[in-house]
C-alpha angles and dihedrals in degrees: 000000000000104000127188118197111205119196145099112305093242091056094048089046098048104026114021104031095088091054091047090054092048092048089051091050087057091056105265126136109238129196128180119220104195142107111304095230138120092295090056092058093081090048091053092043088057088061102259127135112244120204113195110244115159103230104155129184113254093353108122092169092066092049101087091053091047092049092049090048090049090052092049096047094045092048090051099040099041096210121194092221130024109192118188129195131186129041102275097041087046096048097045104015096061095058089043092054091044092053090050087061133209103067132089108241119223128178130195117206104208094182120356106243095218088062087061135072106275138162119256090252092051092049092047090050092052093047092051098036104042096066088054093045089046092054088051088056130087090198138005114205124204131197098206136024095236091063093043091051092049091047092049090057091062113105115250101013118135098246094182089064094059127091138164117245102160125211133270150188123226097249096188093050092044092051089055088058094050114106109181090192089066091081094083095039095052092046090050091049093055097036094246118164114244092240096047124125102234123205118199118207112182105186141120116251097254130128095251092058089072101225090160090060090048097050095049089051090051092052089056092046095053092063093060129089120264142075118333114279124226123178123203112207105197119189146048134247148135094284097053094107091050090051091049091051091050090050088056095045092051094048094245100125095108093052103040125076123193107211099181120213110339133191090194100068091142088060092050090051093049088054092052136080101205137012120224132193121176099181125155090221140353141181094223107314114241091198090063093044090054090046092052090047088056089052099250123146114240134225112186144150118273098246137131111292096016093062089054090059104036123060107204114244091359108064097006142319129288120202129185117260109268096016095123092164094059089044089056091045093054093047091048090053091055092042092058100033111053092169091060090046091053091048093053091045093054091049091049093051090050091049091054092050093050102042115004106048112130091231090064093047092048090053090052093049092047089050088056091049091052092046095054095040090053091049089228116184122243133034126328120272114280134207138190103243118204103001104188102207090125091060103043111308100283109166120255128224126255126226122231128083092216 
C-alpha cells in the first residue's frame, strides 16, 4: 500500500516514526506530509520521502493553506491510505483528503481535545467540526478507552467507524539502544552521587504536563529520610523559564537538573531509579512506555491514557492530580524499598511486551487499513487492549465504539 502520514513534523518524528518504519519493513510505501523543518530531518534521515505541508501545532491561521496543500498532494499522488494525526490535521486534513478522492482516510486521536483544557471557541469548533471530519473518515483510531468514550458521546459522530488500537513502543529497537553502562556516565555528567535516588521526568515544559504538581511533591519528598534525591527534567518548551523559577522558589535547585532536549533518553532512563509523569491528560504516554521497557517503576497521575498503561500497585503507582502528598509518599516508598521498585519494574516490562509492543499496534492498524480498503461489511476490527492476566486477572478493555 502507498500510505501517507499527515501530521506536524514533531509528532511524526517523536510518535509515528517507529510505526512508519515497521510499515515499510512489511513492504509498504510510506510518505510523510508535514512541515519540512528541523523535526523532519530525522524522518528524511530514516529514508522516508517528506512532502512539505505546513501543519503547525496551535496555529489555526496556517490551517487553510495546509488543508489546501494536503488536497493538492493527495490528488496528485493517489495514495491508498491517508492517515492523519493531531487535532488540526485531523479536523481539516481528513475532509481535504476525502475531497481529493481515491484514498481511504484514517485518523488517530492521540488525546481527545475535549478531554483537555480548551477555550470556549476551541471546544465549539471541535463539537461542530468533528462530526464533519468523522464522516470524511473511513476509520477513527483511539489509543485509550476514556477518549473513545468521550468522543462517542459527541452528537453526530460516526461511532461505527471508531476502534481502539492502543499505542506501543518498538521493544526490540529500544532494547538495541539500551546501554546499561550509561548509568555511571550520565550520573557523572550531571554530578549525581552514586547512591542518589534518581527520578526521571521526560516531558515537554507545557501546562498540561503538571510540573507544578511534580515540584511540590518533590519538596515534600526531600524532607524525608533516605538516600539523596536528584530529579532529571528532560525536555524543552515554552514554560521552561516558569518551571526554573518555581524550582528556585521551592528551594529545589540543588536537587533538580535540567537536561534540555536529549537524543539519548534510554541512557537517562538507565541512570534513573523511577520514572514520573504528572500530566493532566495523555493519549498513551510514550515516555512511560519507554521507561517501563527499561524496567523502571512508574509513579504517575491517574488520568486518561496513563491509567490504560499503568496498573496501580502492580506495574506502578497512580495518584490523583494535585495530590502532592500521595505523590511524595509513593516516591518515598520506592526510595526506601528497592526490592519493591524492582518488582514493579519487572511487571511493567512484561506488560509492555505483552500488550504495548509497536509490532502489535502496527498489525492492528494495518488490519484496519485492509478492512476499509476491502469495503468489508460490519464494524471495524476490535481488540482487547491491556488485558491484565499477567498481573492478577484484571479485565482488559475492548475496542469499538459501537
